[in-house]
N, C-alpha and C positions, 0 to 999 in steps of 0.2 A: 258305084252305087252302095256297096256293102262297106260300112266303117263300123267302128267300135260300138259307138252309141247306138246306131240302127239294129245292129246285130243283138245288142243286150236288150233292146225293146222288143224286138221280134222273139227273142227266146223267152222273156216273159209272158208274152201274149199266146205263144205257142204252149208252153207247159201249162198255163192258166186255162186255155182252151181244152187240152186234153184231160186234165184233172177235173174240169167240170162234166165231161162225158157229154158235152153237147156237140152232136155230128155236125151241124150247121156252123157253128164255130169253128170247128176244127177244120172243116172242108176248105174254108175260105182261104186258107194258107197255101192251097195248092192250084196249080195252073190247070186248065182244062185238058192239056196235053201231057199231063204229069205222068213220068214213069217212075216207078219205086221197085227197089229190089230189097227184099227182107227174107231171112230165114224163118221168121214166123209165119209170113204169108204162106211159104211151102208146108207148113204144119197144118193151117186152117184151110187153104184153099187148094193144095196140090200143086202150086206153082210159086217160086221165089220172085218172079217178075209179075207185077200189075201195072196195066197200062190204060190210061185216059181217066178222067174225073169220075165217071160213072162207076167204073169198077173198082177204083179206088176207094169211093165211098162204100160201096157194098162190103169190100175188105175190112174197112175200118168199122162198120157196123158189126160185122162178125166178130172182130177183135173186142169190142166192147161188150159185147154178149159173152163171149168166152172169158174174159177176165172183169167181172164186174167190180173188183177192188183195184183195177188199173190206176197208177198213180206215178208221176215221174217228179224227180228233184234234181234240177240242173246243176251239175257240179263245174262245168267250164264251157266258155263260148269262145271258139277260135274263128278267126275271121280270114277270108281270102277276098279276091277281087269281086267275083260273083257268087260267093259260097260262103257257107257257115258250117262248121262241125259243132254240134252241141253234144256234150258229154253228159251223161245223166245217170241216176240210179233209178231203178223201175221198182214196180210194187213187191217184186221178189227179192229185192236188195241186190240185184245183179246190176252190174255196170253195164252201160250200152253208150253207143256214139251213133250220131246220124250224120251223114255228109249231105247236105243240101245245096243244090245249085239253083239259083234263081234266075227267072227271066226279068225283062225290063220294067214289069209292073211290080215287082217284089214279091212273086208268087214262085213256090217250089216247083221246078219243071222237072227235076231228078233228084230222088232220094235214095241213098244207099245206107242200110241199118246194119249195125255190127254189134253183137253181144257177147259178153264174157261166158255165158253159159249156153 
């Protein structure tokens, strides 16, 4: 399912959605049973693990409020069989990468975020 062309298109839409700060557009990329792991979540909500679309939506809204200048610039897109790693620079000019595992509908079912700071 994941090939280079699909991954590049996904990355363009994903970063555009995040940079728009439109939660409906952002959340469309994630499966109902999504599971994410992020050090930022630990800082914002007290847990690095967030499970399910409703909890992820709430966490993302908190993140958008906490970081009103949030902006991503994609540096690289790496492809796996059912996964993508997006490497990017965030609004603080810190490097970050997210490993995303996709379900059969092309939605993120697992995501692991990594940050240089």
